[in-house]
C-alpha positions in Angstrom: 84.6 169.3 293.1 82.5 170.9 295.8 79.5 168.8 296.4 76.3 170.4 297.7 74.4 169.0 300.7 71.5 166.7 300.0 69.8 167.9 303.1 70.1 171.4 304.5 72.4 172.3 307.3 71.0 173.3 310.6 72.2 175.2 313.7 71.2 174.5 317.2 72.6 175.1 320.7 75.3 172.5 320.1 76.6 174.0 316.9 76.3 173.4 313.1 75.5 170.0 311.7 75.9 169.3 308.0 73.7 167.1 306.0 74.6 164.2 303.7 76.3 165.3 300.5 74.3 165.1 297.3 77.0 162.8 296.0 76.5 160.4 298.9 72.7 160.6 298.5 72.9 159.7 294.8 75.4 156.9 295.5 73.2 155.4 298.3 70.2 155.3 295.9 72.2 153.7 293.2 73.8 151.2 295.6 70.3 150.2 296.9 69.2 149.5 293.4 72.3 147.5 292.5 72.0 145.5 295.7 68.3 144.8 295.1 69.1 143.6 291.6 72.2 141.6 292.5 71.6 137.8 292.3 68.8 138.1 289.8 69.0 137.2 286.1 72.6 135.9 286.6 73.9 139.2 287.7 75.9 139.4 291.0 77.6 142.4 292.5 79.9 142.3 295.4 80.1 145.1 298.0 83.3 146.7 296.5 81.8 146.7 293.0 78.5 148.2 294.3 80.3 150.9 296.1 82.7 151.7 293.3 80.0 151.8 290.6 77.6 153.7 292.7 80.1 156.5 293.2 81.0 156.5 289.5 77.4 156.9 288.5 76.8 159.5 291.2 79.8 161.5 289.9 78.4 161.3 286.3 75.1 162.5 287.6 76.7 165.5 289.3 78.8 166.3 286.2 75.7 166.2 284.0 73.8 168.3 286.5 76.5 171.0 286.3 76.5 171.0 282.5 72.7 171.2 282.1 
């Protein structure tokens, strides 16, 4: 699946620079929420679980976005 950039690409004297993918942006937002919630109400997420679940949810968000 081709993933669009979350931030636009830019060109300057040193060449093109791509932005963060939308998938990475979604995953980062989800991971931040999971990390903030971890340790509360008896819920604890480890780094691998946060990373895996964040990308699972990000992929679901992208799939839903394409079908909408």
